[in-house]
N, C-alpha and C positions, 0 to 999 in steps of 0.2 A: 247717211245711208241712202242708197238709191232705191226708189220704190217704183215698181211696175204696176200700173193700173190698166188692165186690158179687158176688152170685151171681144168675144169670139163668136163667129156666125158661120153657118154653112152657106155656100154660094149656090144660087139657083142654077138649075140645068140650063144650058144654052148660053151661058156667059162665055165670051171669047176673050182670051188674054190679049192685052196690048203687047207690042214688041218691047224688047229691052228688059226681060226678066233676068234675075240672078240665080244661078244654080248653086244649091247648098248641099253638102253632105254633113250630117251631124250624128254624133253618138253620145251615149250617156255612160259616164264612169260611175254614177250613183243615181238611183231613182228612189231613194228613201223618201217616205211621205213628208218628212220634215225639211228635206233639202234635196236638190238634185244638182249634179255637176255635168255640164254639157261641153263638148268640143265641137266647134263648127268651122267648116272650111268652105270658102267660095273660090272663084278664080283668082281673086286678088288679095284676100284677107283670111286670117285664121284667129279664132277667139276661144277662150275658155270662159264659161259663164257659170256662176253659182246662183241658184235661186232658192229662196226659203219657202216656207209653208205659205200657201195662199190663205188669206183671211178676207172673206168677202170677194172682192175683185182685185185685191192688192196683194203684193208679195215683195219682199226684198230681192233685189237683183244686183249682182256685181259682175261686170264683164270686162275682160282684159285681152288685149291683142297679144298673140304669141307667134313665134316663128312657124311658118307653114310646115317645115320639116318636123318640128315637135308635134304639131297637130296631127300630122299623118301617123306618127308613131303612137300618139295617144288614141287615135281611132282604132288601132289594133287591140288596145286594151279595153275598149268599150263593151258594154253588154250588147247582146244581139237585140235588135236588128238596127243597122244604120239607116237613118232617115235620109231619103233623097227627095228633093223638091226644088221647084222653080218658084221664086218669089217675085211678085209684081208689086210695085209701089204706086198707088193710085190716089192722087189728091182729089178730095171732094169736100166742099163746104168748110174749108179751113182745117181739115184733118187729113192725115195720110193713112189710107187703108193699105194693109199688107195682105195680099192674096197669095196663098200657098197652093200650088198645084203639085200634088204628091206623085211620086214615081215608085217603081219597084214594088215592094210588098205592100205599100200603101196606095197604089195606083187606084184612081177612081175617086179619091177624096180631094175636095177643094174647099179650103177654109179661108175666111176673111177675118182679120184682126184689126182692131183700132185701139191705140193707146190714148188714154185720157189723162187730164190733169187732176180730176177728182172722180170718185165713184159715181156721184150723182150728176155729172156733167151731161147736159142735154146735147143731142146730136141727131142729125137726119141720116137714116140709112139710105144708101143708094138703092136704086130699083133692083139691082142684081144680088143684093144681100138678102139671104133667107133667114131661116130659123136660128135663134140664138142658142149657143151651146156652151156659154161661158162657164157654167157650173158643172158641166158634164166631163168628168176626168178622162173619159174615153177619147176625147179630142185633144188632150194635152200631148205634145210631142213625146214626152217621156213615157207616157202610157202606150202610144203608138209604136215606140221602139220595142216594147215587150209584147204587145198585142196588136200586130199589124192589121190594118183595116181590111186587107184581103182575106183575113181569116174570120172576120165577124160573121156570125149567122144572121143577126138582126142588125140592119143598118138604118 
């Protein structure tokens, strides 16, 4: 079984993205608390991903490439709202940070994620990484698809 161990952080204001980001559109066929099913499309790839319930910082994750045409059709079946974002991959201290700059209904939100080998793995946060939000479900993409950042009263 594939396991995702991920920590998530807000990005400090003033951070400027490097060139070469990848634009994603993704939607959710299911956002059940025990599992979610996501469809994601970029310029070159399309995937369906099933994620299980998060326990601590870990959860089971299964991701499979699918034809882009199928992904487009599946996006039409997804729950509102489609997530639109540009992802930047930034190497730092032997890890790769993924920074998502959200667009559309989630504009204004910028999140950084780092995948780890173990929940207690030590790492250095780059200077542009702010407050940790790993345990805050509001910052999960599945939550953002149903509760867009642009509608939050308290941020």
